[in-house]
N, C-alpha and C positions, 0 to 999 in steps of 0.2 A: 503494499499499499504506499503510494507516494507521500512523504512528509510535505507538509506545506509550511508548518511554522513549528518553533519550538521554544518555550519560554518557562521559566519557573516551575521546570519539571513536567510541564504539559507536553504533550505531542499532538498536534493538530494534523490529520491526514485526510485523503479522499481517495476512494477506489476509483479505477478506470470503470466505466460503463456501470455505474452503481445504480440500485433501483431509485424509484421516486418516493418521498418528495425530495427536492434539492436539500443536501444535508453535508456535514462534515462529521468527521469522528474525532473524539477527544480520548486520549489515554493518559491517565494520571496513577502511576504505581499500578495497583491491580484492579483499579476502576477504568469503567470504559463506558463512553455514552455517544449517541448519535444526535446533533442539534440541527434543527431545521433552519436553512440559511434565511428565510424571509421572516419567520414568526421569532426565531431564537429560542425556541421551546425544545426541550428534550422529547424525542420521539421514541428512543430506545436507551435503556441502561439508568445507571447512576451514579453519580459524582459528587463528592463532598461539596456542601454549599460554598465554601469559599474559592474552590476550584471551579465551580459553576459561575461565580460572579467573575472571576477574573477571565474566564472563556467568552462570556457574553460582553465584557467591556471591549474585548480585543475584536470580537466578531462585529460588534456595532460600528467600530472604526474602520473595518475592512470589509464591509458587506458587499460592496461592488467588485471588489477583487476575488471574494469567495463565489460570487454568481459567475464571473467570468472564468474561474477555475472549475466550476461545476461544467459549464458549457465545453471547456477543454477536454476535461475527463469523458464526457459523454461520446466524444468522436475519438477516443483514444490517444489524446495528446496529453503529455505530462503536464501536470498544474505547475503553474510557477509559485516560486517562494514567497510568502507574504512576511512583511517585517513583524518581529515579535513584539509584544507588548513589554515596555520597559517602565 
């Protein structure tokens, strides 16, 4: 799964040709979740509240880039890296 960003121990990634709705994957230690790009809601999995807050802050800042990466991944083009949260 191509990594899109990494910060504060979180790994954000997207699969090629993944199922709808448009989303990204978050990994933090043993925790996993899928976050809807448009609503920024968890659609699957569970992550700690602090990790969710950091993830949502980052995603809100980079939503346009996430949308673009989703489109790239749907046609088999590797997603581009997105700046981490600082």
